[in-house]
N, C-alpha and C positions, 0 to 999 in steps of 0.2 A: 586499606581503602584505596580505590582508584582516584588519582589526583586530577587528571585532565578530562575534558569532555570526551575526547577521542577514546580514552581508556574506558570511560563509563558506557560508551555506545557499543563496545565490542560485544557481539552476540547476534541473536536472531530476534527480530521484533515483528509483531503482528499489528497491522493497521486496524484500529478499532472503529474509526468513522472517517468519512470524507464528505465535505460539503462545499460546493462552489459558492463564492461570495456573490449573491444576487445584486443586480442593480436596484436602486431604491424602488420599492413597490412591486418588484417581480418575485416570482415564486423561487424558493431555494432549489438548487439542482443537485441531485445525487448522481454524479457522472459514473460511478462504479456500481450503482445499485445499492441496495441496503440488505444485509450488511456487505461491505466491500470484502473482497478476498485478496489480500495482499500481504506479502512479507518482505522484509529487507534484512540483509545480513551484512555485518561489518566484521572483518577478520583482523586478528592481531597484526598480521603482516601488511595491512593497508588496502586490502581489497574490499569491494562493496558489490553486492548483488541484490537486485530487486525484482520481484514478480508481482504483477498486478493483473487482475482478471475480474470481469464483470460477473457478479453472482447470478445464478440461474441460467447460465448460457446453455443453449441446445448443443448436443454433440454434433460433430461434423457428419454429413451424410457419407455413407460408404463410398469410397473412391475419390473423395476430395483430397 
């Protein structure tokens, strides 16, 4: 069994949801759309990488 939190986090993780904390009475904001498209990776040698993207994005126009 992995003892430390750092050891437990090693691997690749997928973001399941993301919700901005609304001000009292305002509508919740889904900044990355629903469902969000994001992964984060932690390596055993101490590196971290994260990719976040809004779902349903249009492809870039040719030549962009």
